[in-house]
N, C-alpha and C positions, 0 to 999 in steps of 0.2 A: 276379396278373392273371386275371380271369375270362375264360373262353373257351368256345366250343361248336363242335362240328363234326358234320355229318350225314353218315353213311356208310351206304350201302345202305338209305336211308329211316329210319334210326334216329339220333337226336341224342344225342351224348355231351357232357359238360361236364367241367370240371376236377374236379368232385366225384367223377367216376367213377374217377379215378386218385389222389386225395388219400389220404394216410395208408395204411390197409390196404384201402381200397376197391378198389384195383387187383386184388386177389385174388378179388373177387366174380365168380363164373362167369357170372352172369346180366347184370351191369351193368358190370363192370370190364374189365381188359385181355383176358381170354378172350373176352368178348362183342365187344370192339372188333376183335380179330383175326378173329373169325368174320365180322363185317361187312365187313372188308377182303377176306377170301376170297370173300365173296359178290359184291363189286364186281369182283373180278378176272375173273370169268366175263363180266360185262358189258363190261369194258374190252377183253378179248380178242376180243369179238364173238361168242363162242359160248356159248350158255346151256345147251343140252341136246342129246341125241340120242335117236332113236327108231327102232325097226324095225317099227312098226305099218304094215302095208301098206294103202295107199289111193290114190285118184286125186287129183291136185291140182285142186281146184275151189273156187269161192267157197261160202260158207255155213259152217256149224258143223262143225268137225272135232275129234274126240276121239282122242287118241293116248296110248299108254303110253310114258313116257320111261325112260331108263336111270338117270336121277338122280331123287331125291326132291325134293319141294317144299321140304322142310326144308334141303336142301343147295344149292338154287339160288335166287337172288333174282330171281324172275320174277313180280312182283305183277300182279294184275288191272289191265287197262288198258295193259299194256306192248305196244308194237307189235313184232312179230317177223316175220322172214322164215324160212320153212320150206322148205329146198331139199334135193333129192336129192343125196347125196354122189357118186353115180356118174353122174348125168345132170343137170348144173346148169341145164339148160333147163326142168326140171320143178320148179316152186316155187309157193308161195302166200304172200301177205302179209296179216296181219290182227292183231287184238288178242287178248290173253289174256283170257278170260272166267272161267276157273277153273283152279286148279292145286292139287290135293289129292293127297297121297301121290305116286304116279307118274302120275296121270291129269291130262293137260293138255288143256284145251279152248281152241280158237282160233276166233274168228269171222273168217273170211277174206273180204276185200273185193276182193282182186286175186289172180288166179291165171294161171298159164301156160295154154296151150291144151291142157289135159289132160296125160296121162302118169301112169302108175302107178309107185310107188316104195315101197320098204320099208327105206330107208337114209337117214332124214331127219336133217338138221343144223338145229337151231333156234337162230337168232341174231338179232342186231340187223339191221334191214333194210339198213343201209348198211355193215355190217362183213363180211357174207358176200360179199366183193367178187368172188370167183372166179365167182359166179353172176350177175354183172352182164351183161346182154345189151343191146347197143346196137341201137336200131332202125336198120335199113339206110337210108342216105340214098338219095334217088333218084339214079339214074345220070345224069350230065350228059354230053352229047356235045360241048359247045361251051364256050368261055370266056364268062364273064359280065362285063358292064360296066353298073353301076348308078350313075348320078349321078357319073360320074368315078371310081368305085372299082371296080377290076377284080379279078376272081378268075381267075387263069390256071391252066392245067393242072388243070381240074376233075375229071378222071378219078381224081386222087389224093385227093380230099376224103374218101372213105370210109376209106381207109387212114390218113389223118391223124387222123380221128375215133377210130378204133380205137386208134391209138398214144397219143393224148391220154387216152383212157379208161383204157387199161392203166397209163399213168404216174400218173393220178389214183388208181387203185385201189391202187398200190404205196405211195402217200403217205398213204393213210387209215389 
């Protein structure tokens, strides 16, 4: 039975493992295992790390990563969140515009309100969950009643939102 599967942007078919083809380092089992390893970084949510010091801001940022482009599946156009490991409120989100050797270029369109860091974790925007910041809800001092639907004990709304956000982050 003919089949095909795409792993880390590369498509493999039954021909890649038929007969002695499985031993082919460029197209057989070794290549398939390399593609699986590349995807493991994406699945875990962390692509790379960098100690390039700079301020979190929008625009083009060039960083030197501790991993090489050959070892990390991070193609042009991939959306990433770059967050400081020590201060998770310092981050920026953008798309990869180039990754050659250890030089990663990101076009950031969202950034925290400044902050300098030199301990960056580059990952999927939704998988670097510890760096999620909930916008604080306005503090309400009275119960709400809108069209017969009441919200009682409104002073606890913000703590409910934080609890739900934390529970969601653990499930992702």
